[in-house]
C-alpha positions in Angstrom: 0.0 0.0 0.0 1.3 3.4 -0.9 2.1 6.1 1.7 3.0 9.8 1.7 6.5 11.1 1.8 7.1 12.8 5.1 9.5 15.6 6.2 10.9 15.6 9.7 13.9 17.2 11.3 15.0 18.6 8.0 15.0 15.3 6.2 12.6 13.5 3.8 11.3 10.1 5.0 10.4 8.1 1.9 8.4 4.9 2.1 9.1 2.0 -0.2 5.8 2.7 -2.0 5.5 6.5 -2.1 2.4 8.2 -3.6 3.7 10.9 -6.0 1.5 13.2 -8.0 2.0 14.1 -11.6 0.6 16.9 -13.8 0.7 15.8 -17.5 0.5 19.3 -18.8 -0.7 20.8 -22.1 0.2 20.4 -25.7 2.9 17.7 -25.9 2.9 17.3 -22.1 0.7 14.2 -21.9 2.8 12.5 -24.6 6.2 13.2 -22.9 4.7 12.0 -19.6 3.4 8.8 -21.2 6.9 8.3 -22.5 8.7 9.1 -19.3 6.6 7.1 -16.8 7.6 3.6 -18.1 11.2 4.6 -18.1 11.1 5.7 -14.5 9.1 2.6 -13.4 11.5 0.3 -15.2 14.5 1.9 -13.6 12.9 1.5 -10.1 11.9 -2.1 -10.7 15.3 -3.0 -12.2 17.1 -1.4 -9.3 15.0 -2.6 -6.4 12.8 -5.4 -7.6 9.3 -5.5 -6.0 10.5 -3.8 -2.8 10.0 -0.3 -4.2 7.4 1.1 -6.5 6.0 4.6 -7.1 2.2 5.0 -7.0 1.7 7.8 -9.5 -1.6 9.8 -9.4 -2.7 12.7 -11.6 -3.5 16.2 -10.5 -5.4 18.7 -12.7 -3.7 21.9 -14.0 -3.6 23.9 -17.2 -6.2 23.4 -19.9 -7.6 20.2 -18.4 -8.4 22.1 -15.2 -10.1 25.0 -17.1 -12.2 22.5 -19.1 -13.5 21.2 -15.7 -14.5 24.7 -14.8 -11.6 25.1 -12.3 -8.8 27.6 -12.1 -5.7 27.2 -14.3 -3.9 26.0 -11.1 -6.5 24.7 -8.7 -6.0 25.3 -5.0 -6.5 21.5 -4.5 -3.6 20.8 -6.7 -1.3 23.1 -4.7 -2.5 21.5 -1.5 -2.0 18.0 -2.7 1.6 18.7 -3.8 2.3 20.3 -0.4 0.8 17.2 1.3 2.8 14.7 -0.8 6.0 16.7 -0.8 7.2 15.7 -4.3 5.6 16.0 -7.8 6.5 16.0 -11.4 4.9 18.0 -14.2 4.9 18.5 -17.9 4.7 21.9 -19.7 1.6 23.9 -19.1 0.0 26.7 -21.0 0.8 30.3 -20.0 -1.1 33.2 -21.6 1.2 36.0 -23.0 0.6 39.6 -22.2 -2.6 39.0 -20.1 -4.9 36.5 -18.5 -3.7 34.0 -16.0 -0.3 34.0 -14.5 2.3 31.3 -15.3 1.5 28.0 -13.5 5.2 27.5 -12.9 5.6 30.8 -11.2 2.5 30.4 -9.2 3.6 26.9 -8.0 7.0 28.2 -7.0 5.7 31.0 -5.0 2.8 29.2 -3.4 5.1 26.3 -2.2 8.2 28.5 -1.7 10.2 26.4 -4.1 13.0 28.9 -4.0 15.7 27.1 -6.0 15.3 26.1 -9.6 18.0 23.6 -10.3 19.1 23.0 -13.9 21.9 20.5 -14.5 23.4 21.1 -18.0 25.7 18.4 -19.5 26.5 17.0 -22.9 25.4 13.6 -24.2 27.7 12.0 -26.8 26.2 11.9 -30.2 24.0 15.0 -29.9 24.7 17.8 -32.4 25.8 21.1 -30.8 26.5 24.6 -32.2 29.8 24.8 -30.2 33.2 23.1 -30.9 33.6 21.3 -27.5 30.1 20.9 -25.9 31.4 18.3 -23.4 33.5 21.0 -21.7 30.3 22.4 -20.2 29.2 20.4 -17.2 27.4 22.7 -14.7 24.5 22.9 -12.4 22.5 26.2 -12.3 20.8 27.3 -9.2 18.3 30.0 -10.2 16.4 31.9 -7.5 12.8 31.1 -8.1 10.5 33.4 -6.1 11.8 37.0 -6.3 13.3 39.4 -8.8 11.0 40.8 -11.5 9.3 37.4 -11.6 7.6 38.3 -8.4 5.0 39.7 -10.7 4.6 43.1 -9.2 3.7 45.1 -12.3 1.5 48.1 -13.2 0.3 48.8 -16.7 1.0 52.1 -18.5 -2.0 54.4 -18.0 -3.5 52.5 -15.1 -4.6 54.2 -11.9 -2.2 51.9 -10.0 0.7 52.8 -12.3 -0.1 56.5 -11.9 0.1 56.2 -8.1 3.4 54.3 -8.2 4.7 56.9 -10.8 3.8 59.7 -8.4 5.6 58.0 -5.5 8.7 57.6 -7.7 8.5 61.2 -8.8 8.4 62.3 -5.2 11.7 60.5 -4.8 13.2 62.3 -7.8 12.5 59.7 -10.5 10.3 61.1 -13.2 8.1 58.5 -14.8 5.8 59.3 -17.8 2.2 58.1 -17.9 3.0 55.9 -20.9 5.4 53.8 -18.9 4.7 50.3 -17.6 6.3 49.7 -14.2 7.7 46.5 -12.8 9.3 46.2 -9.4 12.4 44.1 -8.8 12.7 42.4 -5.4 15.8 40.7 -4.1 16.0 40.0 -0.4 18.8 39.0 1.9 16.9 35.9 3.1 16.0 34.8 -0.4 19.5 35.2 -1.6 21.1 33.4 1.3 18.8 30.3 1.0 19.5 30.1 -2.7 23.3 30.4 -2.3 23.2 27.9 0.6 21.4 25.4 -1.6 24.1 25.8 -4.3 26.9 25.4 -1.8 25.3 22.4 -0.1 24.9 20.8 -3.5 28.6 21.4 -4.3 29.6 19.9 -1.0 27.5 16.8 -1.5 28.5 16.2 -5.2 32.2 16.9 -5.1 32.1 20.2 -6.9 34.7 22.8 -6.0 33.5 26.1 -7.4 30.3 28.1 -7.0 29.9 31.3 -9.1 27.5 34.1 -8.2 26.1 35.6 -11.4 24.8 39.2 -11.1 24.5 42.6 -12.7 25.6 44.3 -9.5 27.7 46.9 -11.3 24.4 48.5 -12.5 21.7 47.3 -10.1 23.6 47.9 -6.9 20.7 47.7 -4.4 19.4 44.4 -5.7 21.9 42.4 -7.7 24.9 44.0 -6.1 23.3 43.0 -2.8 22.8 39.5 -4.1 26.6 39.3 -4.5 27.3 40.8 -1.1 24.8 38.6 0.7 26.2 35.5 -1.0 29.7 36.3 0.2 28.3 37.1 3.7 26.8 33.6 3.9 30.1 32.0 3.0 31.9 33.9 5.7 29.3 33.3 8.4 28.3 29.6 7.7 31.1 27.8 5.8 34.4 28.6 7.5 36.8 25.8 6.6 34.6 24.4 3.9 34.3 27.3 1.5 36.1 30.6 0.9 34.9 33.9 -0.7 37.1 34.9 -3.6 37.5 38.5 -2.4 39.1 37.2 0.8 42.0 35.5 -1.0 45.4 37.1 -1.3 46.7 37.9 -4.8 47.8 34.6 -6.3 46.4 32.5 -3.4 44.7 29.3 -4.5 42.1 27.2 -2.8 43.2 23.6 -2.2 41.9 20.3 -0.9 38.1 20.0 -0.7 37.5 23.7 0.1 35.0 25.3 -2.3 35.8 28.6 -4.0 32.9 31.0 -4.2 33.5 33.7 -6.7 31.3 35.9 -8.9 30.9 37.1 -12.5 28.9 40.0 -14.0 26.1 38.4 -16.0 27.1 39.6 -19.5 30.7 38.5 -18.9 29.4 35.2 -17.7 27.5 34.6 -20.9 30.7 35.2 -22.9 32.9 33.0 -20.6 30.4 30.1 -20.7 31.0 30.0 -24.4 34.7 30.6 -24.5 35.8 29.0 -21.2 33.0 26.6 -20.1 35.3 24.4 -18.1 35.9 27.3 -15.6 32.4 26.9 -14.2 30.8 24.2 -12.0 27.9 25.6 -10.1 26.2 28.9 -10.9 23.9 30.7 -8.4 21.9 33.5 -10.0 18.9 35.8 -9.4 15.7 34.7 -11.2 15.9 36.5 -14.5 19.6 36.0 -15.1 19.2 32.4 -14.1 16.3 31.9 -16.6 18.4 33.3 -19.5 21.5 31.4 -18.5 19.6 28.1 -18.2 18.3 28.1 -21.7 21.5 29.5 -23.3 23.6 26.8 -21.7 21.1 24.1 -22.7 21.5 25.3 -26.3 25.3 24.7 -26.0 24.8 21.0 -25.4 21.9 20.4 -27.8 18.8 22.2 -26.6 15.9 22.0 -24.0 15.0 18.5 -25.1 17.8 17.2 -23.0 17.7 19.8 -20.2 16.0 18.6 -16.9 14.7 20.9 -14.2 13.8 20.8 -10.5 12.0 23.4 -8.3 13.2 22.8 -4.7 12.2 24.2 -1.3 12.5 23.0 2.2 11.2 19.4 2.1 9.3 20.1 -1.2 10.1 19.7 -4.8 8.4 19.8 -8.2 10.3 18.4 -11.1 9.4 19.6 -14.6 10.3 19.5 -18.3 12.0 22.8 -19.2 10.5 23.2 -22.7 7.1 24.6 -23.7 3.8 23.0 -24.7 4.6 23.0 -28.5 0.9 22.5 -29.5 1.9 22.5 -33.2 3.4 19.1 -32.9 1.2 17.6 -30.2 -0.1 14.1 -31.0 2.3 13.6 -33.9 5.0 11.5 -32.1 7.6 14.3 -32.7 8.0 15.4 -29.1 11.3 14.7 -27.4 10.6 13.3 -23.9 14.2 13.7 -22.8 13.6 16.7 -20.5 10.8 15.0 -18.7 12.7 11.7 -18.4 15.8 13.4 -17.0 13.7 15.5 -14.6 12.3 12.2 -13.4 15.9 11.0 -12.8 16.4 14.1 -10.6 13.2 13.2 -8.7 14.6 9.7 -8.1 17.8 11.1 -6.8 15.9 13.6 -4.6 13.9 10.9 -2.8 17.1 8.9 -2.2 16.9 6.2 -4.9 20.2 7.0 -6.6 20.7 3.6 -8.4 17.4 4.1 -10.3 18.3 7.7 -11.1 21.7 6.6 -12.5 20.1 3.9 -14.6 17.9 6.4 -16.3 20.8 8.7 -17.2 23.0 5.9 -18.3 20.2 4.5 -20.5 19.5 7.9 -22.0 23.2 8.4 -22.7 23.5 4.9 -24.3 20.5 5.3 -26.6 21.8 8.7 -27.9 25.3 7.4 -28.2 24.0 4.6 -30.5 22.5 7.2 -32.8 18.8 6.7 -32.0 17.1 10.1 -31.4 13.9 11.9 -31.6 13.1 14.1 -34.6 14.4 17.4 -33.1 17.9 15.9 -32.4 18.0 13.9 -35.7 17.0 16.7 -38.0 19.3 17.1 -41.0 21.8 14.5 -39.8 23.0 11.4 -41.6 23.5 8.1 -39.9 20.9 8.8 -37.3 17.9 6.6 -36.6 14.8 8.8 -36.0 12.5 7.5 -33.3 9.0 8.8 -32.5 8.2 9.7 -28.9 6.9 6.3 -27.9 9.7 4.4 -29.6 12.4 6.5 -27.9 10.8 5.6 -24.6 10.8 1.9 -25.6 14.5 2.1 -26.5 15.3 3.4 -23.0 13.2 0.8 -21.3 15.0 -1.9 -23.3 18.4 -0.3 -22.4 17.6 -0.3 -18.7 16.2 -3.8 -18.7 19.4 -5.1 -20.5 21.5 -3.6 -17.7 20.1 -6.3 -15.4 18.8 -6.3 -11.8 20.7 -4.6 -9.0 23.1 -6.7 -6.9 22.9 -7.2 -3.2 24.7 -3.9 -2.6 21.9 -2.0 -4.2 19.1 -3.7 -2.4 
C-alpha cells in the first residue's frame, strides 16, 4: 500500500511505495509524460525489484483544469503537492501579455520552491553549435520566487501605475504616464537560502566552485546586494569548507576539498560560458539572469529537449520539463521526452533512490550514443535513426532492462 513522503527534522522520509502526484501538462505534455513514466518505473523495478514502486496519481492543472470549470492552477492541486512533498509536471499553458499567470511561477511562489536547479551536460552523439560541448558540465541554481518574476507590475496608463509613478516622482525619479512599471525584489533571506542550496549541492557532489552571477555593477541595491549577501553567507556559515574569492590574497589558490565561491557579472558570464566553459561548475543567480542562462547553456549542449529541471524548497520539490507545450506538434509523435525523463531522474535522486536515477541517465546516454534520437535531435543529420516519442521511450526501457537487476549492494 502506498504512503505519503514525510519531512521531519530537515529530512525526507520516503516509504518504499511513495504516492507521488504528476501533472501531465498541455500540448505535448501528456505525450512526454506517457513516454517518461515507463522509463522511470522500469529503472525502479530493475534497481529494487518489487521492494520499491512509485504510486503515481494525476493532479489537474492547465487546460484540463479549465475545461473542468476550475482555475488554471486549482488550490486543491497546490495543497496535494504540499501534502505529498514531491511531484513531477509537464509543460503547461501560459497566456502571454494578459490573462492567467504562469502556473510554474504560481507553484514556485505558493510552495516556496525557492531554488530552480538545472543541470546542464553534454550527451555524446547529440549535435551542438559549439566546438567542444562536453566542456560544459554545470548545475545552475536560479532563485525562483523573487526578482522581476515576483509579478509586481503596473500597466501604463493605469490608476495603480499612476500612483506608483507619483511616488517615484516624489523620490526624484520622473516616470511618464506611458510607462509600464515592474518592481524588482531581491531579499537577503531569499539570496542566502539560494546560495546555501548551491553550496550544499557542491559539497554533496564533489564540486569545487560556486559562481554568483549578477549585474551588480548597475543594479547595486538588488543584484549588487545578491553578490554581497552571498559572500556574507560563505563567511558566516562555511568557514573551513568554502572561501569567498575577495578574501583570498593575490595569487592565493584554494586547495583540498575547500569550495571557492566567486562571482561574475552576467554579461561577462554569458561570454565566458561559451569561451571557457570548463571554468564553471555551479552557478547561483537571481531569477531573470538564471532563466536566461539556463536556456542559453542548454543550447550549447543540444537544446531544451535534454535539459531537466527541478524546483526545490525545504522538504518540497516539483520536477518539470523545461520546454514549452509545443501545441503545433502535439499528437504527432515528434516530441522529445528527454527533458521529462531526465527530470524524473532528478526526482529519483531527490527521494534517495540513486541507483534508479543513475540507470535512467545511463540508458539515456546509451541510446543517444547509439545514434537513436527523436526528430528534433535527428533533423538534417546522416547516420541517425529517428524514433518517435513512444519508440524512444521503448528504447530506453530496453536499455535499462538489459542492464540487469541490481546486486545485493543495491538492495
